[in-house]
N, C-alpha and C positions, 0 to 999 in steps of 0.2 A: 737899483735893479727894478725894471718895469715888470709888473705882474699883469696878466690878462685875466679879466673876469667879465661876466655879464651882469646887468642890473635889470630888474623887472619890478613893476608896480602892480599889485593886485588890489582891486577895489578902487574906491574913489580917493584920489590923492591930488593935491594942488600942484599945478605946473611949476610954481615957484619952488616948492619943496623938492621936486624932481631935479630941477636945474641946480639948486644949491648943493644937493647931495652929490650929483654927478660931478660938479666942479670940485667938491671936496675930495672925492675919491681920486680924481685925476691929479689933483695937487699932491696927493700922497704917493704918487708913482704908479697908480693903477691904470692900465689901459683898458677902456671899456669897449665891449663888443655887443652887438645885439644877440638876444637869446634865440636859438633855433629850437623851438619846442618839439619838433619832430625828431631831432637828433641832438639832444642836449649834451654838452661836453664841457668839462672844466668847472672851476669854481665860479660862484655867482652870489648875488645879493637879491633877495626878494623882500620888498617893503610892502606889507599888507595892512589894509585898513578895515578888514572885516574877516571874520573866521567862519568857515563853512566846510562841509565835506568836500566840496569842489576844490577848495584851497588845499586841503590835505592830499587830495588825489594829484593836484598839480605839483605839489612839493615832492611827492613820491616819484613822479615822472621825471622832473628836471634834475632830481638828485640821483636818478637811476637806482632807486631803491636804497639810497644811502651810500652808493659807491662814489659819487661825486660830492665834493665839499660845497655846502651852500649855507649862507647865513640868512636867517629870517629876521626882519626888523619890524616890530609892532608899532604902528602909528595910527592912533595914539597909544601911549604906554598902558592905558587902562585896559586894553584888550587882553593883557596877560594876567587875567584873574583866574582863580581856581586851578584847573588842570590844563589850561590852554597851552602853556609853554611845553608841558610834557607831551601833549598831543602833536605839537609842531615838531618836536624832536623825533617822536616815533614815526612821523610821516617821512622822515629822511633828512631834515635839517641838521646841520652839524652844530649850530649854536643859535640862540634866540636873543636878540638885543632889543632894547626899548628906544624909541625915538626921543632924542634930546636935541642938543646942539648938533647940526649937520656935520660940523668939522670934527666933533668928538666921535660921532658915529663913523665917519670916514677913517679916523685914526684906529678905531677898534677893528673895523673891517680889514684895514691894511695889515695890522699886527697879526690877525688870525691867518690871513691868506699868506703872509710871509712865513709864518711858522709852518703851515701846511706844505708850502713849497720846499722848505728846508727838510722837512720830514720825508717828502717825496724823493728828494735827492738822496737822502740816507737809505731809503728803501731800495734804491738802485745801486747802492754801494756793494762792491764784490763781497765785503765782509758779511752783508746780510743775504744777498742772493746766493752765495756759495754755501751757506750753512742752514738758514731757516727756509727750507724748501716748502713750497705750497702755493697754490693759486686760488683756493676756495675763498669766497668772500668772508666767511667766518674767520678763517685763519689770517687773512690779510688785515682784517680789522684788529684782531688781537696783536698782530705783529707791529702794526702802526703804533699802538699804545706802548708796546715794549720799547720800540726804537725811540719814541719821544721821551719817555721817562729816563731811558738810559743816557741819552745825549744831553738833555736839557735840565737834569736834576741830579742830585746825589742821594736821593731818597733810598732808604733800605727797601729791598724788594723781597716779597714772599711769592715763590712760584709753587702753585698747586697743580696736581695732576696725577693720573694713574701711572703705574710703573711703565716705563718705556715711551712716554709721551715727549721726551726731549728736554727735560728740566735742566740737565747739565749743559746742553747745547745753548739754551736761552741764557743761563748764567754766564757762560763764556761770551755770548753776544753782548750782554749788558756791559761786561768788562771791556770788550773791544771797542764799544761805542762811547765809553766814558771819555770825555775830552780833556781830562786832567793832563797838564804837561808833566813830562818825566814820570809818567805812571809806571808803577812797578808791576809785579806778577799777580796772577790769579792763584790764590792758595785754596785748595780744596780739602775739606775735612768731612769725612763720612761719619756722621754721628751714630749710625747703626753698628759700626765696627769698634767703638770705643770700649775699652776695658774700664769698668767703674773706678777701680783703684788707681788707674793711671790717667784718667780723663783730665784731671787738673793740670798735669804736666803737658798733655797734648795741647790744651788751650793756652795756658799761661807760661809754659816752660818751667824749669826748676833750677835751683842752685845746687852746686856740688855738695853732696852729703845730705840733701833734703830728706832722703829716705834710703832704705837699704837698696843698694844697687846703683844709686845715683853717683857714679864715679866722676862725672864732670858736669858742668853746667850745660843747659840746653835751652834753645829758643823754642817757644811754642807758636801756635798758629797766629795769635794776635801780633806777635813780633814779626813773623815772616810776612804777614799781610800788610805791614806798615807801608804806606804809599801806594798800595794796590787794592785788590778786592779779595774779601774773604767769603768763600762759598761754603755754607754749612748745609750739606746734603742730609736729607732725612732727619731734620731737626725735631720732628715729632717723636723720635726715639730717645731723646735726652731724658734721663731721670730727673725728677723734681729737684733734688739737691744741687745738681749741676746747673739747672735752669736758673736757680737763685743766684749762683755765682757769676752768671753772665750779665746780670742786669747792669752793674756799674760800668763794666768795660764797654758795653754796647752804647750806653747813654753818655758816659763821661770820657770814653776812650783812654782810660787809665787802668793799670792792673799791677799786681805784684806777682813775681815768680813764686812757685811753691818753695817754701823755705826761705823766702827773701823778705826784706823789710822796706825796700825802695819802690816807690810808685814810679812806674814807667809809662810814658805816653806812646800812643800808637794812633795812626790816622788811616783808616781803611773804609772802603765802601762795603756794606754788608748785603749779601744775597743769600737767602735761605730757600730751601725746597723741602717738600714732603708729599707723600701720597696719602696722608691721613687728613682727616677733617679736624683742624686745630680748634676751631670754635666749639665743636662738639666736645673735644677733649677738655677745653676750658670749663664747659658746663659740668663735666664729670669730675673736675678737680685734678685731671691728669696733666694739664698744661697750664702754666701760670698766665693769668690774664695780663699782668703788667709786662711780661716778656713778649706776649703776642702783639700788644700794641706798640712795642718798640721795634719789632721786626717787620710789621705789616703796613708801613706807610703806603706802599704800592703793592696790591695783590693781583696776581695774574694767574688765572686758571687755564691751563692748557687743555684743549679738547682731546678726547680719545680719538683714535683713528677712525672708528666707526661713525663719528660725527663730521668727518671731513673726507668722505669717500673720493671727492674730486682730486685729492692730493695723493692718492695711492700710486697712480702711474708716474707722476713727476718724481715722487720719492723713490720708487723702484728704479727709475732711469738714473737718478742721482747715485744710487748705490751701485748700479752697473758701472758708472764712470769711475767711482772710487775703487771698485774691485779691478777694473781694467784701465789703469791710468795711462798706459802707453798705447797709442794708436786709437783706432775707431772702435768703440765698444759695440758689442752685438745688440741686436734689436729683439724685442718680444713680438712674436707673431700674434695675430688677432685672437686666436684661441687662448693663448697664455694671458693676454691682456684681460680677457673676460674672466679667466680663472682667478687672476689677482684681484679683480674687482669684486668677485662673488665670495672670495674666501673671508673667513673671520680672523681677526688679529687680536686675541686676548692679551698679547704682550705689546700691542700697539706698534709704534714705529720700529722699535728694536726687534719685534717679531717679524715685521715685514723685511727688515734688513737680513735676518737669518734665512727667510724664505728665498730671497734673491741669491744669497750665498749658496744655498743648496741647489738652486737652479744652475748656477755657474759651475758647481762641482761636476755636473754631468754634461756641460757644454763641450762640444767637439771642435769648436773653432771655425765653423762655416758661416758665421755672421748672423745666425738667426737662432733664437731660443724658442723651442717648440714644446708641445705637450709631452713629448717623450723625455724632456729634461726634468719633468716633475717626478720626484721620487714616488715609487709605487704606493707607499703607505700614505701619501698625501693626496692621491688622486681621488676626485669626488665622483660619487655615483650619479648618474643622470636621473633627475627627478622630473618625470614627465608631468606637464601641467603646472609646475611650480614656477612662478615668475621669478626672474633673476633678482628683482628688487625686493621681493617679499622674503624676509628672514625672521629670525627669532625676535628682534627688536620690534618689528611690525606686529607680530603676534602678541607681544606683551602689551602694546598700546591698546589693541583691540580688546584684549582680555581685561585690562583695567577699565575700559569704557563700559564693558558688559557688567563688571562687578559694581560699577557706580550706578547701574540701573538704566543706562542709555539704550534706546531702541534703535532698530536698523535705520530709521529715517534720520535720527539725530547723528548717528555715527557716520552715515553717508554724507550728510550735509557738512559735518566737520571736516571730513576727508576732502570734499570738494573745495571748501574754503581754503584749506591748507595748500592744496595743489595750485589753486589760482594765485594765492599769495606767493608761493615759491616760484612759479613760472613767471609771474609779473616782475618779481625781483631779479630773476636770472636774466630777463630780457630788458633790464634797465627801465621798467615802467612802460614799455612799448606794448600797448594792448593788442595790436595786430599780430606781432610775433608771438606773444604769449598765447593768443587764441590758436594760432597754427600749431604751436607746440602741444597744446592740450587737445587738438583735434576737434575744435568747435569754431563757430563763426564769431567774428568780432561782435556782432549784435548780441549773440547769446551770452558772451562773456560780459559785455557791458550791462545787460539786463540782470545777470547774476550778481554782479558787484553792486548795482543800484538796489537790488532787493535786499542784499545783506546790509547795506547802509541804512535802509529804511527799517529793517528789523532791529538793528542796533539802536537807532533813534527811538523807536517805539519802546524798546526794553528800558532805555535810559529814562524816558518820561515816566514809565510805569514805576521804576525804582524811585524816581524823584518824588 
């Protein structure tokens, strides 16, 4: 399978090295194309022989703020000393390699681009696009990691996130993308609903007569999940005695029924979820450290909806299609779209889904959902002079800055730096479009960025 990528050399590099690496990449099945720096697109390779702020800015531009996959290769390898490798990654590179044998570098590049291509294909799979809704760059980055871990490993996964952020949806997605042949079912056990006296039976099953009321034998969650996936929701609610009982079965995949003497084998993929901070619970002695490290080979923290505002409308439209499966679903008019974007969602995605349901209860079937469909008790009062983007979270940030003793000039400079960074990332590193978005000239934005780099360098030398 031929993969298309670009290759670029930054700094001084011998023509012979360029030619050898290019031939090595082509022999691995990579089709090389020239880099269009004005409109970078697709995966690429940048071989750099010097490190500078200009290199970091170039990497940010060609990676479109980390949206496009790009590999940076240090030649010579000694360039990767101290924190250089981390700076290269922070600038937008997806990986950093060191120059060695050109054929080896070519194989490494090919392997990574092949993996990214396969993950891209999975991201467009209806299993993913139909369930994990969202277009924000933050969400897409998290989703890529989930898809890759789900399909290319069998690692136990721990999903963290506030209530309503979609933890069960992600657990089901991991199960669906698991490539095991003859895979069996996803078994869900909500740890917050377990009765302590019967929790052993729920997990391990029991033999007939194991306790009062055990009139027949029963399979537990570990047996039912054999050959499939076991999802332990709200695992942070498990009492310590039960946590200890889970250690062997999670590590050895063997267990005994309650009241039984026979060791039974089970083979399942484990996915756990909680809205609690398990590491903090470990420090307080409320959650076993040995259990935590058994269930947390891969940790995924789902962002609350307030941190992925770009996804509110796609999610709301998705819920409309779910509620109205037959025929063309209605549309939100612009006023309702603005209402949905400005509203707070303490219950996150689940909260948004209920909002859409309440809008649909009042919908009259004319094809358009309008402000009149918003229940009276949920209608917002007009706050004159209050910008739509300014909410409680913004006020909290400013309050924290004031409490730390920052002055107006420092707060304003930090806000400007953040706005420039976000606008540049959103426009894929394109300075002209970012400047137009911020209402300033290209020159003003370039001078502001150059000034920030100089200040950062001066501060670094002062610290050093």
